[in-house]
C-alpha positions in Angstrom: 9.2 29.3 33.2 12.0 30.7 31.0 14.5 29.4 33.5 12.9 26.0 33.5 13.1 25.9 29.7 16.8 26.7 29.9 17.4 23.9 32.4 15.6 21.6 29.9 18.7 21.7 27.8 20.2 19.3 30.4 18.2 16.5 28.8 20.0 16.9 25.5 23.3 16.0 27.2 22.1 12.6 28.5 22.8 9.4 26.6 21.6 6.0 27.7 21.2 7.2 31.3 24.7 8.6 31.7 26.1 12.1 31.7 29.4 13.4 30.5 31.4 15.9 32.7 33.6 18.6 31.4 36.7 16.4 31.7 35.1 13.7 29.5 34.4 11.2 32.3 30.9 9.6 32.7 28.9 8.9 35.8 25.4 7.4 36.4 22.7 10.0 36.0 19.4 10.4 37.7 16.5 12.0 35.8 17.3 15.7 35.5 15.2 18.1 37.6 13.6 19.5 34.5 12.3 16.1 33.7 11.0 15.5 37.2 9.1 18.8 37.1 7.6 18.0 33.7 6.2 14.8 35.1 4.9 16.4 38.2 1.3 17.5 38.5 1.9 21.1 39.2 -1.3 23.0 38.1 0.5 25.2 35.6 1.9 22.1 33.9 -1.2 19.9 33.8 -1.8 20.7 30.1 1.7 19.3 29.2 2.1 16.6 31.7 2.6 13.1 30.2 5.3 10.4 30.5 6.6 11.3 27.0 6.5 15.0 27.5 9.6 16.6 29.0 9.8 20.4 29.6 6.9 20.9 27.1 8.4 18.8 24.3 7.1 15.4 23.2 9.7 12.8 22.1 9.0 9.2 21.1 10.2 6.7 23.7 9.7 3.0 24.2 6.8 2.5 26.6 7.7 0.8 29.8 5.6 -0.8 32.6 8.2 0.4 35.0 6.8 3.5 36.6 10.0 4.5 38.3 11.8 7.7 37.3 14.8 5.8 36.0 13.4 5.8 32.5 15.8 6.5 29.7 14.4 9.4 27.7 14.7 10.0 23.9 15.6 6.4 22.9 13.3 4.1 21.0 14.8 0.8 19.9 13.2 1.2 16.5 15.5 4.2 15.9 18.2 4.2 18.5 20.5 7.1 19.2 18.2 9.8 17.9 15.1 11.8 18.8 12.6 14.0 17.0 10.7 16.3 19.3 7.6 18.3 18.9 6.6 21.3 21.1 3.4 20.6 23.0 0.8 23.3 23.5 -1.8 21.1 25.2 -2.6 17.5 25.9 -6.1 16.9 24.4 -6.6 13.2 25.2 -4.8 10.4 27.0 -6.1 7.0 27.9 -5.3 3.3 27.6 -7.4 1.0 25.5 -7.3 -2.8 25.7 -4.3 -2.8 23.3 -2.3 0.4 23.7 -2.0 3.9 25.1 -3.7 6.5 23.0 -2.5 10.1 23.2 -3.6 13.3 21.3 -1.9 16.6 21.8 -1.9 20.0 20.1 1.6 20.8 18.8 2.8 24.3 17.9 4.1 23.4 14.4 2.2 20.3 13.1 -1.3 20.8 14.5 -2.9 17.9 16.3 -0.8 14.8 16.8 -2.0 11.1 17.3 0.4 9.0 19.3 0.0 5.2 20.0 2.2 3.6 22.7 4.6 6.6 22.6 5.0 6.6 18.8 3.7 9.3 16.4 1.1 7.9 14.0 0.1 11.1 12.3 -0.1 14.9 12.5 -2.6 17.2 10.8 0.2 18.9 8.8 1.8 16.0 7.1 -0.7 13.1 7.2 -1.6 13.8 3.6 1.8 12.4 2.4 1.3 9.1 4.1 -2.4 8.6 3.5 -2.3 9.6 -0.1 0.7 7.6 -1.1 -0.2 4.3 0.7 -3.6 4.5 -1.0 -3.0 5.8 -4.5 0.3 4.0 -5.3 -1.7 0.7 -5.4 -5.1 1.9 -6.6 -3.7 4.0 -9.5 -1.7 1.0 -10.6 -4.6 -1.2 -11.5 -7.6 -0.7 -13.8 -10.9 0.2 -12.0 -10.5 -1.3 -8.5 -13.8 -2.4 -7.0 -13.3 -4.2 -3.7 -10.7 -2.9 -1.3 -9.7 -4.0 2.2 -7.9 -1.7 4.7 -6.0 -3.4 7.6 -5.6 -1.0 10.5 -6.1 2.6 9.4 -8.5 3.4 12.3 -8.0 7.1 11.8 -10.0 7.0 8.6 -7.4 8.7 6.4 -6.9 5.8 4.0 -10.7 5.4 3.7 -10.9 9.1 2.8 -8.5 8.6 0.0 -10.0 5.3 -1.3 -13.3 7.2 -1.6 -11.9 9.3 -4.4 -11.9 6.3 -6.7 -15.4 6.1 -8.2 -14.9 2.6 -9.5 -14.7 1.3 -5.9 -17.9 -0.5 -4.8 -16.9 -2.0 -1.4 -14.4 -0.8 1.2 -13.9 -3.1 4.1 -11.8 -2.0 7.1 -10.6 -4.2 9.9 -9.2 -2.2 12.9 -8.5 -3.9 16.2 -8.9 -0.9 18.5 -12.2 0.9 18.8 -10.7 3.7 20.9 -8.5 4.7 17.9 -11.6 5.1 15.8 -13.5 7.0 18.4 -10.6 9.4 19.2 -10.0 10.0 15.5 -13.6 10.9 14.9 -13.5 13.4 17.8 -10.1 15.0 17.2 -9.3 14.4 13.5 -12.5 14.9 11.6 -10.7 15.6 8.3 -9.4 12.0 8.4 -12.3 10.3 10.1 -14.6 11.6 7.4 -13.6 8.5 5.5 -15.9 6.5 7.8 -18.9 8.4 6.5 -18.7 6.9 2.9 -21.6 4.5 2.4 -19.3 2.0 0.8 -17.3 1.5 4.0 -18.0 -1.5 6.2 -16.2 -1.5 9.5 -15.0 -4.6 11.3 -13.5 -4.2 14.7 -11.3 -7.1 15.5 -8.1 -9.0 14.7 -7.1 -8.7 11.0 -5.4 -12.0 10.8 -8.6 -13.8 11.9 -10.7 -11.6 9.6 -8.5 -12.6 6.6 -8.7 -16.2 7.5 -12.5 -16.0 7.1 -12.3 -14.0 3.8 -13.3 -15.8 0.6 -10.4 -16.5 -1.7 -9.8 -13.8 -4.3 -12.3 -11.4 -2.9 -10.3 -8.1 -3.1 -8.7 -6.2 -5.9 -6.5 -4.3 -3.4 -5.5 -4.6 0.2 -3.8 -1.7 2.1 -2.0 -2.5 5.3 -1.8 0.7 7.4 -0.2 -0.9 10.5 2.0 0.4 13.3 5.7 -0.4 13.5 6.5 -4.2 13.7 7.0 -4.4 17.5 4.7 -6.2 19.9 1.4 -7.4 18.4 2.1 -5.8 15.0 5.1 -8.1 14.6 2.8 -10.7 13.1 1.9 -8.3 10.3 5.4 -8.5 8.7 5.7 -12.3 8.9 5.2 -15.0 6.2 1.8 -16.4 7.4 0.2 -12.9 7.2 1.5 -12.2 3.7 0.3 -15.7 2.6 -3.1 -15.0 3.9 -3.2 -11.7 2.1 -2.2 -13.2 -1.2 -5.0 -15.8 -0.8 -7.6 -13.0 -0.3 -6.5 -11.1 -3.5 -7.8 -11.8 -7.0 -5.3 -12.7 -9.8 -3.4 -9.5 -10.5 -4.6 -8.0 -7.2 -2.3 -5.7 -5.3 -1.0 -5.2 -1.8 0.4 -2.0 -0.3 2.1 -2.4 3.0 3.8 0.2 5.2 7.5 -0.8 5.0 9.6 1.4 7.4 12.5 3.8 6.7 15.3 3.1 4.2 17.6 5.1 6.4 17.0 3.0 9.5 15.6 -0.4 8.6 17.2 -1.9 5.5 17.3 -5.2 7.4 13.5 -5.2 7.8 13.0 -4.1 4.2 15.2 -7.0 3.0 13.3 -9.5 5.1 9.9 -8.3 3.8 11.0 -8.2 0.2 12.5 -11.7 0.4 9.3 -13.1 1.9 7.0 -11.3 -0.5 9.0 -12.2 -3.7 8.5 -15.8 -2.7 4.7 -15.4 -2.2 3.6 -12.9 -4.8 4.4 -14.1 -8.2 3.3 -11.0 -10.1 5.6 -8.1 -9.2 7.1 -6.7 -6.0 8.5 -3.2 -5.6 9.6 -0.8 -2.9 8.7 2.9 -2.9 9.1 5.8 -0.5 7.8 9.2 0.4 8.8 12.2 2.6 6.8 12.4 5.9 8.7 14.9 8.2 7.3 13.6 11.5 8.2 10.0 10.9 11.7 8.7 12.0 14.3 9.9 9.6 11.6 11.9 7.7 10.8 9.2 5.2 8.5 6.1 5.1 8.6 3.2 2.8 5.9 1.2 1.0 6.0 -2.4 -0.2 3.9 -3.0 -3.3 3.1 -6.6 -4.4 0.9 -8.1 -7.1 -0.4 -11.7 -7.3 0.1 -13.7 -10.5 -2.4 -12.7 -13.2 -2.8 -9.6 -15.3 0.6 -7.9 -15.1 0.9 -4.8 -12.8 3.5 -2.1 -13.6 3.6 -0.2 -10.3 6.0 2.5 -11.6 3.7 3.8 -14.3 0.1 4.5 -13.1 -2.6 3.4 -15.5 -5.4 4.8 -13.5 -4.1 8.4 -12.9 -6.2 10.1 -10.3 -5.9 13.4 -12.1 -8.2 12.0 -14.7 -10.8 10.4 -12.4 -14.0 12.4 -12.5 -14.6 14.3 -9.2 -11.6 12.8 -7.5 -9.8 16.1 -6.9 -13.0 17.6 -5.4 -13.7 14.9 -2.9 -14.1 16.9 0.4 -10.6 18.4 -0.2 -8.0 18.6 -2.9 -5.1 16.2 -2.9 -2.2 17.8 -1.2 0.8 15.5 -1.9 0.2 12.7 -4.5 0.3 13.1 -8.3 1.4 11.0 -11.1 4.9 12.5 -11.2 5.3 11.8 -7.5 4.0 8.3 -8.1 6.8 7.5 -10.6 9.5 9.2 -8.6 8.6 7.2 -5.5 10.3 4.1 -7.0 13.6 5.8 -7.7 15.9 4.4 -4.9 19.2 5.7 -3.6 22.3 3.7 -4.5 23.0 2.7 -0.9 19.6 1.1 -0.6 20.1 -0.9 -3.7 23.5 -2.1 -2.3 22.2 -2.9 1.2 19.0 -4.6 0.1 20.0 -7.5 -1.9 16.4 -8.1 -3.1 16.5 -4.7 -4.9 19.6 -5.5 -7.0 19.4 -6.0 -10.6 
């Protein structure tokens, strides 16, 4: 097996399906032998055999319906030209739901990992940063939130964090994929514990249709914990979706939406900010946090408020450190605090330059 691991380094010399020879010339490349072996069903490799696992390492790739072995490894169009790999100890679950492929594996450094359609959604080690920030950035920015909607978030982590806020009376969640919920309850109980809160009401179905049926002004806050804007999730970053959300929020209500990486997707950030500043007449801000297993190691959040009582997202008025019992809810907060909250809105100069909507 050591020899196989050494031959696995061949994969790192491939780019876009071509290989460079010592004299600098290029020629068409078939899948390296190490990759072929990793995808085989040899008994000793069963625990690590999956289309995204090569020589015992998982790397995010763009899923393909083409089952041939001419697949280009380590190249997702959402972050071209780079790869982040995690060492796989064992595949724990793999299946296809009506909507996507669901994979869970045990990694050697980040604990269990949830992957949807070849893209990492969370790991046990760093999920706290994403779940806590996407929840507490909006909820700590308004006074005593009571009715909250989660779009997506089938792993339960956002529910777990909302439950820390004792003022909350109703938590609706609309998740389209029942398999994600079931898998999370089995393999990620520390996140799925959020489903156990009696304030939670689960709706399995399409969020856009759910929001269309929602009474105007029902929610104090809506948190959109969606996947990357490719395929079906593309609708979740377009104008009609944001208009529907704004309608479902009360005056001065807030939205927090996953908003990609400032290192990779300033064009998407620009588009989202431009749309939301036209729809949300309160305030619109961009924040970010460090999440090591997401592309580029950071993730962004778009925070919007409807016209009404003013919302200052930068300075939390509902600090979680002062909420009775919040820090004792099942486990202590690991990442978020009021200092991190304020710092999340400090943006690098290049982002301000590249994203016109952030200037001034």
